[in-house]
One Martini backbone bead per residue (centre of mass of N, CA, C, O) as a GRO file, in nm:
protein
   93
    1MET     BB    1 -11.113   6.611  17.526
    2ALA     BB    2 -10.843   6.390  17.573
    3LEU     BB    3 -10.720   6.129  17.769
    4THR     BB    4 -10.408   5.981  17.834
    5GLY     BB    5 -10.375   5.659  17.942
    6PRO     BB    6 -10.418   5.473  18.190
    7THR     BB    7 -10.645   5.333  18.381
    8SER     BB    8 -10.667   5.523  18.681
    9SER     BB    9 -10.661   5.700  18.965
   10GLU     BB   10 -10.494   5.930  18.836
   11ASN     BB   11 -10.687   5.989  18.594
   12ILE     BB   12 -10.928   6.052  18.768
   13GLU     BB   13 -10.801   6.302  18.898
   14VAL     BB   14 -10.769   6.461  18.637
   15MET     BB   15 -11.067   6.469  18.562
   16LYS     BB   16 -11.155   6.616  18.819
   17ALA     BB   17 -10.977   6.864  18.772
   18PHE     BB   18 -11.111   6.952  18.507
   19LEU     BB   19 -11.399   6.983  18.616
   20LYS     BB   20 -11.316   7.203  18.825
   21HIS     BB   21 -11.118   7.404  18.637
   22CYS     BB   22 -11.293   7.313  18.346
   23PRO     BB   23 -11.623   7.324  18.280
   24ALA     BB   24 -11.622   7.397  17.955
   25VAL     BB   25 -11.502   7.112  17.930
   26THR     BB   26 -11.500   6.811  17.753
   27VAL     BB   27 -11.452   6.491  17.858
   28THR     BB   28 -11.295   6.224  17.670
   29SER     BB   29 -11.219   5.885  17.538
   30ASP     BB   30 -11.270   5.991  17.236
   31ARG     BB   31 -11.052   6.082  16.995
   32GLU     BB   32 -11.249   6.151  16.755
   33LYS     BB   33 -11.399   6.388  16.935
   34ALA     BB   34 -11.136   6.536  16.986
   35ASP     BB   35 -10.951   6.845  16.984
   36PHE     BB   36 -10.779   6.731  17.230
   37ILE     BB   37 -10.477   6.616  17.387
   38VAL     BB   38 -10.403   6.473  17.706
   39ARG     BB   39 -10.092   6.441  17.879
   40LEU     BB   40  -9.992   6.230  18.155
   41ASP     BB   41  -9.710   6.245  18.375
   42ARG     BB   42  -9.544   6.064  18.627
   43GLU     BB   43  -9.315   6.068  18.846
   44ALA     BB   44  -9.098   5.925  19.018
   45PRO     BB   45  -9.010   5.863  19.310
   46SER     BB   46  -8.823   6.003  19.549
   47PRO     BB   47  -8.596   5.926  19.788
   48VAL     BB   48  -8.636   6.197  19.945
   49THR     BB   49  -8.963   6.219  19.825
   50PRO     BB   50  -9.180   5.960  19.808
   51PHE     BB   51  -9.472   6.135  19.828
   52VAL     BB   52  -9.356   6.302  19.584
   53ARG     BB   53  -9.488   6.399  19.262
   54GLY     BB   54  -9.466   6.475  18.943
   55ASN     BB   55  -9.642   6.672  18.695
   56LYS     BB   56  -9.705   6.610  18.347
   57VAL     BB   57  -9.822   6.830  18.087
   58ALA     BB   58  -9.986   6.776  17.761
   59VAL     BB   59 -10.096   6.951  17.462
   60PHE     BB   60 -10.283   6.848  17.176
   61ASN     BB   61 -10.386   6.873  16.872
   62ARG     BB   62 -10.525   6.726  16.592
   63ASP     BB   63 -10.223   6.760  16.450
   64ALA     BB   64 -10.010   6.697  16.692
   65ASP     BB   65  -9.964   6.969  16.825
   66LEU     BB   66  -9.800   7.147  17.048
   67VAL     BB   67  -9.964   7.385  17.294
   68TYR     BB   68  -9.881   7.254  17.583
   69THR     BB   69  -9.669   7.285  17.888
   70ASN     BB   70  -9.619   7.126  18.218
   71SER     BB   71  -9.491   7.138  18.562
   72SER     BB   72  -9.576   6.981  18.886
   73ARG     BB   73  -9.647   6.877  19.202
   74LEU     BB   74  -9.906   6.994  19.138
   75LEU     BB   75 -10.202   6.961  18.950
   76ALA     BB   76 -10.346   7.236  18.905
   77PRO     BB   77 -10.156   7.417  18.731
   78PRO     BB   78 -10.152   7.242  18.467
   79VAL     BB   79 -10.463   7.235  18.432
   80LYS     BB   80 -10.512   7.535  18.409
   81GLY     BB   81 -10.327   7.574  18.163
   82ALA     BB   82 -10.466   7.375  17.978
   83CYS     BB   83 -10.739   7.514  17.984
   84ALA     BB   84 -10.648   7.779  17.861
   85ALA     BB   85 -10.541   7.663  17.596
   86VAL     BB   86 -10.806   7.532  17.502
   87THR     BB   87 -11.006   7.777  17.520
   88THR     BB   88 -10.846   7.971  17.341
   89ARG     BB   89 -10.829   7.783  17.084
   90SER     BB   90 -11.136   7.738  17.050
   91ARG     BB   91 -11.209   8.040  16.991
   92VAL     BB   92 -11.025   8.066  16.733
   93ASN     BB   93 -11.153   7.813  16.568
   0.00000   0.00000   0.00000
């Protein structure tokens, strides 16, 4: 599985979350080796809650088909869902 987006402390946090919640999946930065691509987008801070940002996660297979998407203010729920989508589809293929 490859993670896309700029290298930043936010992406490092996503990688750590995948290692914690999805230890059976290998995270790589090499798209050629990845069976899935995970895209994370963070929402801009809200003027009402400037320290809380939403996390949007999308998982695509090798054919660029969307296989999972979710969003949450916390990072763990979308990562856990992405992990389930990746491991379930990996067993099927």
